CHARMM-style PDB file with segment names, atoms N, HN, CA, C and O in Angstrom:
ATOM      1  N   UNK     1      61.407 110.656 112.609  1.00  0.00      PROA
ATOM      2  CA  UNK     1      60.404 111.489 112.823  1.00  0.00      PROA
ATOM      3  C   UNK     1      60.380 112.179 111.111  1.00  0.00      PROA
ATOM      4  O   UNK     1      59.473 112.649 110.425  1.00  0.00      PROA
ATOM      5  N   UNK     2      61.551 112.002 110.924  1.00  0.00      PROA
ATOM      6  HN  UNK     2      62.288 111.620 111.482  1.00  0.00      PROA
ATOM      7  CA  UNK     2      61.759 112.915 109.598  1.00  0.00      PROA
ATOM      8  C   UNK     2      61.248 112.039 108.164  1.00  0.00      PROA
ATOM      9  O   UNK     2      60.862 112.356 107.039  1.00  0.00      PROA
ATOM     10  N   UNK     3      61.511 110.650 108.978  1.00  0.00      PROA
ATOM     11  HN  UNK     3      61.825 110.392 109.892  1.00  0.00      PROA
ATOM     12  CA  UNK     3      61.623 109.326 107.924  1.00  0.00      PROA
ATOM     13  C   UNK     3      59.792 108.923 107.876  1.00  0.00      PROA
ATOM     14  O   UNK     3      59.252 108.409 106.896  1.00  0.00      PROA
ATOM     15  N   UNK     4      59.392 109.133 108.594  1.00  0.00      PROA
ATOM     16  HN  UNK     4      59.830 109.551 109.390  1.00  0.00      PROA
ATOM     17  CA  UNK     4      57.393 109.613 109.101  1.00  0.00      PROA
ATOM     18  C   UNK     4      56.866 110.534 107.787  1.00  0.00      PROA
ATOM     19  O   UNK     4      56.156 110.239 106.826  1.00  0.00      PROA
ATOM     20  N   UNK     5      57.503 111.716 108.163  1.00  0.00      PROA
ATOM     21  HN  UNK     5      58.080 111.956 108.943  1.00  0.00      PROA
ATOM     22  CA  UNK     5      57.298 112.452 107.126  1.00  0.00      PROA
ATOM     23  C   UNK     5      56.868 112.419 105.378  1.00  0.00      PROA
ATOM     24  O   UNK     5      55.976 112.648 104.562  1.00  0.00      PROA
ATOM     25  N   UNK     6      58.329 111.923 105.576  1.00  0.00      PROA
ATOM     26  HN  UNK     6      59.053 111.737 106.240  1.00  0.00      PROA
ATOM     27  CA  UNK     6      58.781 111.941 103.908  1.00  0.00      PROA
ATOM     28  C   UNK     6      57.866 111.102 103.662  1.00  0.00      PROA
ATOM     29  O   UNK     6      57.003 111.556 102.911  1.00  0.00      PROA
ATOM     30  N   UNK     7      57.563 109.070 104.314  1.00  0.00      PROA
ATOM     31  HN  UNK     7      58.264 108.702 104.925  1.00  0.00      PROA
ATOM     32  CA  UNK     7      56.988 109.008 103.960  1.00  0.00      PROA
ATOM     33  C   UNK     7      55.448 109.228 103.534  1.00  0.00      PROA
ATOM     34  O   UNK     7      54.854 109.024 102.476  1.00  0.00      PROA
ATOM     35  N   UNK     8      55.104 109.655 104.607  1.00  0.00      PROA
ATOM     36  HN  UNK     8      55.586 109.821 105.467  1.00  0.00      PROA
ATOM     37  CA  UNK     8      53.373 110.141 104.605  1.00  0.00      PROA
ATOM     38  C   UNK     8      53.297 111.319 103.715  1.00  0.00      PROA
ATOM     39  O   UNK     8      52.083 111.405 103.530  1.00  0.00      PROA
ATOM     40  N   UNK     9      53.944 112.439 102.940  1.00  0.00      PROA
ATOM     41  HN  UNK     9      54.930 112.369 103.091  1.00  0.00      PROA
ATOM     42  CA  UNK     9      54.428 113.198 101.864  1.00  0.00      PROA
ATOM     43  C   UNK     9      53.979 112.334 100.557  1.00  0.00      PROA
ATOM     44  O   UNK     9      52.998 112.517  99.836  1.00  0.00      PROA
ATOM     45  N   UNK    10      55.263 111.069 100.445  1.00  0.00      PROA
ATOM     46  HN  UNK    10      56.060 110.920 101.030  1.00  0.00      PROA
ATOM     47  CA  UNK    10      54.866 110.568  99.668  1.00  0.00      PROA
ATOM     48  C   UNK    10      53.829 109.681  99.050  1.00  0.00      PROA
ATOM     49  O   UNK    10      53.513 109.277  97.931  1.00  0.00      PROA
ATOM     50  N   UNK    11      53.504 109.580 100.106  1.00  0.00      PROA
ATOM     51  HN  UNK    11      53.761 109.908 101.015  1.00  0.00      PROA
ATOM     52  CA  UNK    11      52.276 108.279 100.179  1.00  0.00      PROA
ATOM     53  C   UNK    11      51.000 109.808  99.470  1.00  0.00      PROA
ATOM     54  O   UNK    11      50.332 109.744  98.439  1.00  0.00      PROA
ATOM     55  N   UNK    12      51.043 110.627 100.156  1.00  0.00      PROA
ATOM     56  HN  UNK    12      51.586 110.679 100.994  1.00  0.00      PROA
ATOM     57  CA  UNK    12      50.201 111.904  99.478  1.00  0.00      PROA
ATOM     58  C   UNK    12      49.995 112.028  98.148  1.00  0.00      PROA
ATOM     59  O   UNK    12      48.968 112.348  97.550  1.00  0.00      PROA
ATOM     60  N   UNK    13      51.529 111.622  97.568  1.00  0.00      PROA
ATOM     61  HN  UNK    13      52.364 111.361  98.054  1.00  0.00      PROA
ATOM     62  CA  UNK    13      51.480 112.267  96.405  1.00  0.00      PROA
ATOM     63  C   UNK    13      51.023 111.045  95.274  1.00  0.00      PROA
ATOM     64  O   UNK    13      50.338 111.148  94.256  1.00  0.00      PROA
ATOM     65  N   UNK    14      51.519 110.164  95.725  1.00  0.00      PROA
ATOM     66  HN  UNK    14      52.076 110.080  96.551  1.00  0.00      PROA
ATOM     67  CA  UNK    14      50.681 108.785  95.649  1.00  0.00      PROA
ATOM     68  C   UNK    14      49.201 108.923  95.118  1.00  0.00      PROA
ATOM     69  O   UNK    14      48.871 109.045  93.938  1.00  0.00      PROA
ATOM     70  N   UNK    15      48.283 108.874  96.347  1.00  0.00      PROA
ATOM     71  HN  UNK    15      48.551 108.775  97.305  1.00  0.00      PROA
ATOM     72  CA  UNK    15      47.234 109.365  96.570  1.00  0.00      PROA
ATOM     73  C   UNK    15      46.663 110.249  95.583  1.00  0.00      PROA
ATOM     74  O   UNK    15      45.575 110.016  95.055  1.00  0.00      PROA
ATOM     75  N   UNK    16      47.457 111.377  95.290  1.00  0.00      PROA
ATOM     76  HN  UNK    16      48.341 111.566  95.719  1.00  0.00      PROA
ATOM     77  CA  UNK    16      46.557 112.336  94.720  1.00  0.00      PROA
ATOM     78  C   UNK    16      46.563 112.205  93.141  1.00  0.00      PROA
ATOM     79  O   UNK    16      45.619 112.563  92.436  1.00  0.00      PROA
ATOM     80  N   UNK    17      48.061 111.500  92.544  1.00  0.00      PROA
ATOM     81  HN  UNK    17      48.828 111.210  93.116  1.00  0.00      PROA
ATOM     82  CA  UNK    17      48.491 111.088  91.644  1.00  0.00      PROA
ATOM     83  C   UNK    17      46.464 110.181  90.767  1.00  0.00      PROA
ATOM     84  O   UNK    17      45.620 110.275  89.876  1.00  0.00      PROA
ATOM     85  N   UNK    18      46.892 109.447  91.983  1.00  0.00      PROA
ATOM     86  HN  UNK    18      47.578 109.370  92.707  1.00  0.00      PROA
ATOM     87  CA  UNK    18      45.652 108.470  91.854  1.00  0.00      PROA
ATOM     88  C   UNK    18      44.050 108.998  91.361  1.00  0.00      PROA
ATOM     89  O   UNK    18      43.231 108.649  90.511  1.00  0.00      PROA
ATOM     90  N   UNK    19      44.121 109.791  92.170  1.00  0.00      PROA
ATOM     91  HN  UNK    19      44.786 110.075  92.860  1.00  0.00      PROA
ATOM     92  CA  UNK    19      42.688 110.527  92.467  1.00  0.00      PROA
ATOM     93  C   UNK    19      42.554 111.507  91.176  1.00  0.00      PROA
ATOM     94  O   UNK    19      41.592 111.509  90.409  1.00  0.00      PROA
ATOM     95  N   UNK    20      43.290 112.039  91.115  1.00  0.00      PROA
ATOM     96  HN  UNK    20      44.072 112.037  91.738  1.00  0.00      PROA
ATOM     97  CA  UNK    20      43.597 112.142  89.638  1.00  0.00      PROA
ATOM     98  C   UNK    20      43.028 111.957  88.181  1.00  0.00      PROA
ATOM     99  O   UNK    20      42.138 112.542  87.563  1.00  0.00      PROA
ATOM    100  N   UNK    21      44.100 110.654  87.783  1.00  0.00      PROA
ATOM    101  HN  UNK    21      44.823 110.179  88.285  1.00  0.00      PROA
ATOM    102  CA  UNK    21      43.795 109.705  87.049  1.00  0.00      PROA
ATOM    103  C   UNK    21      41.793 109.204  87.781  1.00  0.00      PROA
ATOM    104  O   UNK    21      40.923 109.723  87.083  1.00  0.00      PROA
ATOM    105  N   UNK    22      41.466 108.690  88.496  1.00  0.00      PROA
ATOM    106  HN  UNK    22      42.174 108.268  89.063  1.00  0.00      PROA
ATOM    107  CA  UNK    22      40.397 108.284  88.509  1.00  0.00      PROA
ATOM    108  C   UNK    22      39.266 109.108  88.513  1.00  0.00      PROA
ATOM    109  O   UNK    22      38.153 108.601  88.649  1.00  0.00      PROA
ATOM    110  N   UNK    23      39.471 110.804  88.326  1.00  0.00      PROA
ATOM    111  HN  UNK    23      40.375 111.216  88.215  1.00  0.00      PROA
ATOM    112  CA  UNK    23      38.995 111.732  88.385  1.00  0.00      PROA
ATOM    113  C   UNK    23      38.525 112.029  87.010  1.00  0.00      PROA
ATOM    114  O   UNK    23      37.341 112.257  86.758  1.00  0.00      PROA
ATOM    115  N   UNK    24      39.860 112.019  85.761  1.00  0.00      PROA
ATOM    116  HN  UNK    24      40.821 111.834  85.965  1.00  0.00      PROA
ATOM    117  CA  UNK    24      40.081 111.840  84.148  1.00  0.00      PROA
ATOM    118  C   UNK    24      39.463 111.059  84.035  1.00  0.00      PROA
ATOM    119  O   UNK    24      38.514 111.219  83.267  1.00  0.00      PROA
ATOM    120  N   UNK    25      39.588 110.046  84.569  1.00  0.00      PROA
ATOM    121  HN  UNK    25      40.359 109.916  85.193  1.00  0.00      PROA
ATOM    122  CA  UNK    25      38.793 109.069  83.554  1.00  0.00      PROA
ATOM    123  C   UNK    25      36.759 108.932  83.580  1.00  0.00      PROA
ATOM    124  O   UNK    25      35.887 108.500  82.825  1.00  0.00      PROA
ATOM    125  N   UNK    26      36.846 109.736  85.219  1.00  0.00      PROA
ATOM    126  HN  UNK    26      37.554 110.087  85.832  1.00  0.00      PROA
ATOM    127  CA  UNK    26      35.410 109.422  85.214  1.00  0.00      PROA
ATOM    128  C   UNK    26      34.438 110.680  84.387  1.00  0.00      PROA
ATOM    129  O   UNK    26      33.231 110.881  84.525  1.00  0.00      PROA
ATOM    130  N   UNK    27      35.297 111.327  83.612  1.00  0.00      PROA
ATOM    131  HN  UNK    27      36.278 111.164  83.500  1.00  0.00      PROA
ATOM    132  CA  UNK    27      34.792 112.867  83.072  1.00  0.00      PROA
ATOM    133  C   UNK    27      35.035 112.416  81.974  1.00  0.00      PROA
ATOM    134  O   UNK    27      34.283 113.033  81.219  1.00  0.00      PROA
ATOM    135  N   UNK    28      35.971 111.298  81.052  1.00  0.00      PROA
ATOM    136  HN  UNK    28      36.581 110.797  81.665  1.00  0.00      PROA
ATOM    137  CA  UNK    28      36.156 111.232  80.189  1.00  0.00      PROA
ATOM    138  C   UNK    28      34.761 110.014  79.403  1.00  0.00      PROA
ATOM    139  O   UNK    28      34.322 110.050  78.254  1.00  0.00      PROA
ATOM    140  N   UNK    29      34.311 108.875  80.749  1.00  0.00      PROA
ATOM    141  HN  UNK    29      34.668 108.846  81.683  1.00  0.00      PROA
ATOM    142  CA  UNK    29      33.413 108.460  80.397  1.00  0.00      PROA
ATOM    143  C   UNK    29      31.328 108.312  80.503  1.00  0.00      PROA
ATOM    144  O   UNK    29      30.328 107.613  80.336  1.00  0.00      PROA
ATOM    145  N   UNK    30      31.990 109.825  80.978  1.00  0.00      PROA
ATOM    146  HN  UNK    30      32.802 110.392  81.114  1.00  0.00      PROA
ATOM    147  CA  UNK    30      30.222 110.387  81.195  1.00  0.00      PROA
ATOM    148  C   UNK    30      30.425 110.937  79.589  1.00  0.00      PROA
ATOM    149  O   UNK    30      31.278 111.612  79.011  1.00  0.00      PROA
ATOM    150  N   UNK    31      28.751 110.048  79.080  1.00  0.00      PROA
ATOM    151  HN  UNK    31      28.058 109.500  79.549  1.00  0.00      PROA
ATOM    152  CA  UNK    31      28.466 110.742  78.049  1.00  0.00      PROA
ATOM    153  C   UNK    31      28.155 112.064  77.359  1.00  0.00      PROA
ATOM    154  O   UNK    31      27.711 112.957  78.080  1.00  0.00      PROA
ATOM    155  N   UNK    32      28.381 112.391  75.656  1.00  0.00      PROA
ATOM    156  HN  UNK    32      28.742 111.666  75.070  1.00  0.00      PROA
ATOM    157  CA  UNK    32      28.434 113.602  75.289  1.00  0.00      PROA
ATOM    158  C   UNK    32      29.924 113.756  74.947  1.00  0.00      PROA
ATOM    159  O   UNK    32      30.815 113.097  75.482  1.00  0.00      PROA
ATOM    160  N   UNK    33      30.096 114.654  74.041  1.00  0.00      PROA
ATOM    161  HN  UNK    33      29.372 115.189  73.606  1.00  0.00      PROA
ATOM    162  CA  UNK    33      30.846 115.588  73.862  1.00  0.00      PROA
ATOM    163  C   UNK    33      31.000 117.078  74.023  1.00  0.00      PROA
ATOM    164  O   UNK    33      30.249 117.799  73.365  1.00  0.00      PROA
ATOM    165  N   UNK    34      31.951 117.653  74.879  1.00  0.00      PROA
ATOM    166  HN  UNK    34      32.561 117.068  75.414  1.00  0.00      PROA
ATOM    167  CA  UNK    34      32.143 118.806  75.400  1.00  0.00      PROA
ATOM    168  C   UNK    34      32.005 119.579  74.056  1.00  0.00      PROA
ATOM    169  O   UNK    34      31.742 120.770  74.226  1.00  0.00      PROA
ATOM    170  N   UNK    35      32.155 119.065  72.375  1.00  0.00      PROA
ATOM    171  HN  UNK    35      32.369 118.097  72.237  1.00  0.00      PROA
ATOM    172  CA  UNK    35      32.572 120.734  71.754  1.00  0.00      PROA
ATOM    173  C   UNK    35      30.993 120.406  71.431  1.00  0.00      PROA
ATOM    174  O   UNK    35      30.365 121.463  71.374  1.00  0.00      PROA
ATOM    175  N   UNK    36      30.383 119.551  71.263  1.00  0.00      PROA
ATOM    176  HN  UNK    36      30.893 118.692  71.310  1.00  0.00      PROA
ATOM    177  CA  UNK    36      29.156 119.298  70.760  1.00  0.00      PROA
ATOM    178  C   UNK    36      28.216 120.188  71.573  1.00  0.00      PROA
ATOM    179  O   UNK    36      27.220 120.669  71.031  1.00  0.00      PROA
ATOM    180  N   UNK    37      28.519 120.438  72.943  1.00  0.00      PROA
ATOM    181  HN  UNK    37      29.328 120.048  73.384  1.00  0.00      PROA
ATOM    182  CA  UNK    37      27.662 120.475  73.677  1.00  0.00      PROA
ATOM    183  C   UNK    37      27.570 121.820  74.432  1.00  0.00      PROA
ATOM    184  O   UNK    37      26.786 122.218  75.293  1.00  0.00      PROA
ATOM    185  N   UNK    38      29.506 122.852  73.320  1.00  0.00      PROA
ATOM    186  HN  UNK    38      30.143 122.529  72.621  1.00  0.00      PROA
ATOM    187  CA  UNK    38      29.353 124.142  73.219  1.00  0.00      PROA
ATOM    188  C   UNK    38      28.453 124.651  71.752  1.00  0.00      PROA
ATOM    189  O   UNK    38      27.985 125.762  71.504  1.00  0.00      PROA
ATOM    190  N   UNK    39      28.436 123.939  71.285  1.00  0.00      PROA
ATOM    191  HN  UNK    39      28.816 123.036  71.487  1.00  0.00      PROA
ATOM    192  CA  UNK    39      28.176 124.508  69.530  1.00  0.00      PROA
ATOM    193  C   UNK    39      26.575 124.812  69.402  1.00  0.00      PROA
ATOM    194  O   UNK    39      26.140 123.752  69.852  1.00  0.00      PROA
ATOM    195  N   UNK    40      25.858 125.297  69.197  1.00  0.00      PROA
ATOM    196  HN  UNK    40      26.211 126.158  68.831  1.00  0.00      PROA
ATOM    197  CA  UNK    40      24.368 124.790  68.677  1.00  0.00      PROA
ATOM    198  C   UNK    40      23.969 123.500  67.823  1.00  0.00      PROA
ATOM    199  O   UNK    40      24.726 122.844  67.107  1.00  0.00      PROA
ATOM    200  N   UNK    41      22.872 123.325  68.014  1.00  0.00      PROA
ATOM    201  HN  UNK    41      22.257 123.858  68.595  1.00  0.00      PROA
ATOM    202  CA  UNK    41      22.587 121.743  67.335  1.00  0.00      PROA
ATOM    203  C   UNK    41      22.577 122.260  65.743  1.00  0.00      PROA
ATOM    204  O   UNK    41      22.106 121.570  64.840  1.00  0.00      PROA
ATOM    205  N   UNK    42      23.079 123.380  65.570  1.00  0.00      PROA
ATOM    206  HN  UNK    42      23.462 123.941  66.304  1.00  0.00      PROA
ATOM    207  CA  UNK    42      22.971 123.921  63.691  1.00  0.00      PROA
ATOM    208  C   UNK    42      24.604 123.252  63.389  1.00  0.00      PROA
ATOM    209  O   UNK    42      24.712 122.773  62.260  1.00  0.00      PROA
ATOM    210  N   UNK    43      25.410 123.201  63.952  1.00  0.00      PROA
ATOM    211  HN  UNK    43      25.323 123.590  64.868  1.00  0.00      PROA
ATOM    212  CA  UNK    43      26.104 123.268  63.808  1.00  0.00      PROA
ATOM    213  C   UNK    43      27.004 122.386  62.921  1.00  0.00      PROA
ATOM    214  O   UNK    43      26.595 121.238  63.093  1.00  0.00      PROA
ATOM    215  N   UNK    44      28.172 122.377  61.939  1.00  0.00      PROA
ATOM    216  HN  UNK    44      28.504 123.310  61.800  1.00  0.00      PROA
ATOM    217  CA  UNK    44      27.948 121.003  60.713  1.00  0.00      PROA
ATOM    218  C   UNK    44      29.789 120.405  61.048  1.00  0.00      PROA
ATOM    219  O   UNK    44      30.779 121.061  61.372  1.00  0.00      PROA
ATOM    220  N   UNK    45      29.615 118.926  60.790  1.00  0.00      PROA
ATOM    221  HN  UNK    45      28.811 118.393  60.526  1.00  0.00      PROA
ATOM    222  CA  UNK    45      30.739 118.413  61.273  1.00  0.00      PROA
ATOM    223  C   UNK    45      31.599 119.156  61.270  1.00  0.00      PROA
ATOM    224  O   UNK    45      32.057 119.360  62.394  1.00  0.00      PROA
ATOM    225  N   UNK    46      32.287 119.952  60.086  1.00  0.00      PROA
ATOM    226  HN  UNK    46      31.915 119.786  59.172  1.00  0.00      PROA
ATOM    227  CA  UNK    46      33.216 120.876  60.152  1.00  0.00      PROA
ATOM    228  C   UNK    46      33.799 121.280  61.368  1.00  0.00      PROA
ATOM    229  O   UNK    46      34.789 120.840  61.952  1.00  0.00      PROA
ATOM    230  N   UNK    47      32.589 122.697  61.810  1.00  0.00      PROA
ATOM    231  HN  UNK    47      31.785 123.055  61.335  1.00  0.00      PROA
ATOM    232  CA  UNK    47      32.733 122.840  63.060  1.00  0.00      PROA
ATOM    233  C   UNK    47      32.719 122.224  64.358  1.00  0.00      PROA
ATOM    234  O   UNK    47      32.959 122.863  65.383  1.00  0.00      PROA
ATOM    235  N   UNK    48      32.535 121.402  64.346  1.00  0.00      PROA
ATOM    236  HN  UNK    48      32.340 120.884  63.513  1.00  0.00      PROA
ATOM    237  CA  UNK    48      32.604 120.553  65.666  1.00  0.00      PROA
ATOM    238  C   UNK    48      34.117 119.838  65.983  1.00  0.00      PROA
ATOM    239  O   UNK    48      34.698 119.608  67.044  1.00  0.00      PROA
ATOM    240  N   UNK    49      34.596 119.516  64.096  1.00  0.00      PROA
ATOM    241  HN  UNK    49      34.123 119.702  63.235  1.00  0.00      PROA
ATOM    242  CA  UNK    49      35.958 119.033  64.291  1.00  0.00      PROA
ATOM    243  C   UNK    49      36.555 119.964  65.109  1.00  0.00      PROA
ATOM    244  O   UNK    49      37.038 119.707  66.212  1.00  0.00      PROA
ATOM    245  N   UNK    50      36.513 121.694  64.259  1.00  0.00      PROA
ATOM    246  HN  UNK    50      36.121 121.903  63.363  1.00  0.00      PROA
ATOM    247  CA  UNK    50      37.662 122.325  64.846  1.00  0.00      PROA
ATOM    248  C   UNK    50      37.690 122.113  66.089  1.00  0.00      PROA
ATOM    249  O   UNK    50      38.719 121.866  66.718  1.00  0.00      PROA
ATOM    250  N   UNK    51      36.225 122.211  66.701  1.00  0.00      PROA
ATOM    251  HN  UNK    51      35.389 122.411  66.190  1.00  0.00      PROA
ATOM    252  CA  UNK    51      36.284 122.837  67.914  1.00  0.00      PROA
ATOM    253  C   UNK    51      37.280 121.686  68.702  1.00  0.00      PROA
ATOM    254  O   UNK    51      38.141 122.137  69.457  1.00  0.00      PROA
ATOM    255  N   UNK    52      37.165 120.141  68.525  1.00  0.00      PROA
ATOM    256  HN  UNK    52      36.465 119.774  67.912  1.00  0.00      PROA
ATOM    257  CA  UNK    52      37.487 119.132  69.584  1.00  0.00      PROA
ATOM    258  C   UNK    52      39.362 119.615  69.210  1.00  0.00      PROA
ATOM    259  O   UNK    52      40.169 119.682  70.138  1.00  0.00      PROA
ATOM    260  N   UNK    53      39.716 119.861  67.941  1.00  0.00      PROA
ATOM    261  HN  UNK    53      39.061 119.806  67.188  1.00  0.00      PROA
ATOM    262  CA  UNK    53      41.149 120.216  67.782  1.00  0.00      PROA
ATOM    263  C   UNK    53      41.676 121.257  68.558  1.00  0.00      PROA
ATOM    264  O   UNK    53      42.743 121.413  69.151  1.00  0.00      PROA
ATOM    265  N   UNK    54      40.361 122.134  68.363  1.00  0.00      PROA
ATOM    266  HN  UNK    54      39.494 122.007  67.881  1.00  0.00      PROA
ATOM    267  CA  UNK    54      41.271 123.567  69.382  1.00  0.00      PROA
ATOM    268  C   UNK    54      41.261 123.002  71.012  1.00  0.00      PROA
ATOM    269  O   UNK    54      42.100 123.476  71.778  1.00  0.00      PROA
ATOM    270  N   UNK    55      39.974 121.648  71.672  1.00  0.00      PROA
ATOM    271  HN  UNK    55      39.292 121.263  71.049  1.00  0.00      PROA
ATOM    272  CA  UNK    55      40.190 121.705  72.938  1.00  0.00      PROA
ATOM    273  C   UNK    55      41.022 120.755  73.275  1.00  0.00      PROA
ATOM    274  O   UNK    55      41.293 120.592  74.464  1.00  0.00      PROA
ATOM    275  N   UNK    56      41.591 119.933  72.263  1.00  0.00      PROA
ATOM    276  HN  UNK    56      41.371 120.065  71.297  1.00  0.00      PROA
ATOM    277  CA  UNK    56      42.518 118.702  72.721  1.00  0.00      PROA
ATOM    278  C   UNK    56      41.734 117.753  72.214  1.00  0.00      PROA
ATOM    279  O   UNK    56      42.591 117.377  71.414  1.00  0.00      PROA
ATOM    280  N   UNK    57      40.870 117.071  72.003  1.00  0.00      PROA
ATOM    281  HN  UNK    57      40.174 117.377  72.652  1.00  0.00      PROA
ATOM    282  CA  UNK    57      39.754 116.290  72.127  1.00  0.00      PROA
ATOM    283  C   UNK    57      40.381 115.281  71.448  1.00  0.00      PROA
ATOM    284  O   UNK    57      40.171 114.109  71.760  1.00  0.00      PROA
ATOM    285  N   UNK    58      41.360 115.680  70.274  1.00  0.00      PROA
ATOM    286  HN  UNK    58      41.530 116.632  70.020  1.00  0.00      PROA
ATOM    287  CA  UNK    58      41.508 114.841  69.188  1.00  0.00      PROA
ATOM    288  C   UNK    58      42.795 114.105  69.291  1.00  0.00      PROA
ATOM    289  O   UNK    58      43.089 113.156  68.564  1.00  0.00      PROA
ATOM    290  N   UNK    59      43.417 114.508  70.069  1.00  0.00      PROA
ATOM    291  HN  UNK    59      43.178 115.278  70.659  1.00  0.00      PROA
ATOM    292  CA  UNK    59      44.706 114.090  71.137  1.00  0.00      PROA
ATOM    293  C   UNK    59      44.804 112.571  71.448  1.00  0.00      PROA
ATOM    294  O   UNK    59      43.712 112.030  71.277  1.00  0.00      PROA
ATOM    295  N   UNK    60      45.783 111.715  71.854  1.00  0.00      PROA
ATOM    296  HN  UNK    60      46.671 112.154  71.993  1.00  0.00      PROA
ATOM    297  CA  UNK    60      45.340 110.219  72.798  1.00  0.00      PROA
ATOM    298  C   UNK    60      45.286 110.456  73.500  1.00  0.00      PROA
ATOM    299  O   UNK    60      45.758 111.574  73.706  1.00  0.00      PROA
ATOM    300  N   UNK    61      44.552 109.587  74.896  1.00  0.00      PROA
ATOM    301  HN  UNK    61      44.168 108.679  74.729  1.00  0.00      PROA
ATOM    302  CA  UNK    61      44.526 109.693  76.181  1.00  0.00      PROA
ATOM    303  C   UNK    61      45.845 109.871  76.900  1.00  0.00      PROA
ATOM    304  O   UNK    61      45.538 109.510  78.036  1.00  0.00      PROA
ATOM    305  N   UNK    62      46.920 110.150  76.934  1.00  0.00      PROA
ATOM    306  HN  UNK    62      47.170 110.443  76.011  1.00  0.00      PROA
ATOM    307  CA  UNK    62      47.839 109.948  77.950  1.00  0.00      PROA
ATOM    308  C   UNK    62      47.883 111.637  77.584  1.00  0.00      PROA
ATOM    309  O   UNK    62      47.898 112.487  78.475  1.00  0.00      PROA
ATOM    310  N   UNK    63      47.904 112.005  75.952  1.00  0.00      PROA
ATOM    311  HN  UNK    63      47.892 111.315  75.229  1.00  0.00      PROA
ATOM    312  CA  UNK    63      48.250 113.696  75.733  1.00  0.00      PROA
ATOM    313  C   UNK    63      47.068 114.431  76.356  1.00  0.00      PROA
ATOM    314  O   UNK    63      47.371 115.593  76.628  1.00  0.00      PROA
ATOM    315  N   UNK    64      46.209 114.210  76.566  1.00  0.00      PROA
ATOM    316  HN  UNK    64      45.963 113.267  76.346  1.00  0.00      PROA
ATOM    317  CA  UNK    64      44.798 114.943  77.563  1.00  0.00      PROA
ATOM    318  C   UNK    64      44.823 114.844  78.528  1.00  0.00      PROA
ATOM    319  O   UNK    64      44.232 115.713  79.169  1.00  0.00      PROA
ATOM    320  N   UNK    65      45.523 113.718  79.293  1.00  0.00      PROA
ATOM    321  HN  UNK    65      46.002 113.013  78.772  1.00  0.00      PROA
ATOM    322  CA  UNK    65      45.817 113.655  80.581  1.00  0.00      PROA
ATOM    323  C   UNK    65      46.619 114.635  80.715  1.00  0.00      PROA
ATOM    324  O   UNK    65      46.054 115.684  81.028  1.00  0.00      PROA
ATOM    325  N   UNK    66      47.597 114.681  80.609  1.00  0.00      PROA
ATOM    326  HN  UNK    66      48.056 113.829  80.355  1.00  0.00      PROA
ATOM    327  CA  UNK    66      49.072 115.661  80.815  1.00  0.00      PROA
ATOM    328  C   UNK    66      48.138 116.911  80.548  1.00  0.00      PROA
ATOM    329  O   UNK    66      47.582 117.368  81.546  1.00  0.00      PROA
ATOM    330  N   UNK    67      47.960 117.355  79.665  1.00  0.00      PROA
ATOM    331  HN  UNK    67      48.412 116.983  78.854  1.00  0.00      PROA
ATOM    332  CA  UNK    67      46.958 118.629  79.547  1.00  0.00      PROA
ATOM    333  C   UNK    67      46.431 118.801  80.582  1.00  0.00      PROA
ATOM    334  O   UNK    67      46.874 119.600  81.408  1.00  0.00      PROA
ATOM    335  N   UNK    68      45.064 117.884  80.821  1.00  0.00      PROA
ATOM    336  HN  UNK    68      44.704 117.235  80.151  1.00  0.00      PROA
ATOM    337  CA  UNK    68      44.300 118.415  81.988  1.00  0.00      PROA
ATOM    338  C   UNK    68      44.977 118.473  83.273  1.00  0.00      PROA
ATOM    339  O   UNK    68      44.588 119.340  84.055  1.00  0.00      PROA
ATOM    340  N   UNK    69      45.755 117.839  83.565  1.00  0.00      PROA
ATOM    341  HN  UNK    69      46.072 117.134  82.929  1.00  0.00      PROA
ATOM    342  CA  UNK    69      46.300 117.926  84.697  1.00  0.00      PROA
ATOM    343  C   UNK    69      47.425 119.131  85.068  1.00  0.00      PROA
ATOM    344  O   UNK    69      47.619 119.432  86.246  1.00  0.00      PROA
ATOM    345  N   UNK    70      47.960 119.620  84.258  1.00  0.00      PROA
ATOM    346  HN  UNK    70      47.803 119.375  83.302  1.00  0.00      PROA
ATOM    347  CA  UNK    70      48.562 120.676  83.704  1.00  0.00      PROA
ATOM    348  C   UNK    70      48.032 121.840  84.026  1.00  0.00      PROA
ATOM    349  O   UNK    70      48.622 122.786  84.549  1.00  0.00      PROA
ATOM    350  N   UNK    71      46.441 121.752  83.582  1.00  0.00      PROA
ATOM    351  HN  UNK    71      45.962 120.984  83.157  1.00  0.00      PROA
ATOM    352  CA  UNK    71      45.537 122.866  83.821  1.00  0.00      PROA
ATOM    353  C   UNK    71      45.052 123.127  85.096  1.00  0.00      PROA
ATOM    354  O   UNK    71      44.812 124.271  85.482  1.00  0.00      PROA
ATOM    355  N   UNK    72      44.805 121.560  86.157  1.00  0.00      PROA
ATOM    356  HN  UNK    72      45.000 120.631  85.843  1.00  0.00      PROA
ATOM    357  CA  UNK    72      44.414 122.047  86.955  1.00  0.00      PROA
ATOM    358  C   UNK    72      45.375 122.041  87.900  1.00  0.00      PROA
ATOM    359  O   UNK    72      44.999 122.433  89.004  1.00  0.00      PROA
ATOM    360  N   UNK    73      46.863 121.608  87.767  1.00  0.00      PROA
ATOM    361  HN  UNK    73      47.168 121.290  86.870  1.00  0.00      PROA
ATOM    362  CA  UNK    73      47.124 122.235  89.239  1.00  0.00      PROA
ATOM    363  C   UNK    73      47.808 124.315  88.873  1.00  0.00      PROA
ATOM    364  OT1 UNK    73      48.087 125.050  89.821  1.00  0.00      PROA
TER     365      UNK     73
END
C-alpha cells in the first residue's frame, strides 16, 4: 500500500510539472506583449523596454519559467 501511495504521489508531481509547462507555453504563445498592454498607446519604446525588464520578459525562457513557477507556488 505504501509503494502504491509513493508511486501515485510521484506520478502526480510529474503530471503537475507537465501541466505547469503546458500552461506557461500557452501563456507565452498568446499574441500581444503584456508590457504594451499595461502601458498607454503613447508609450515610448524606452518605457516599454523598461517595463519588460521590470516584468522579467527580457530574460531567457527557462529563467522566466522558474520565476513564473515560483510565483505560482
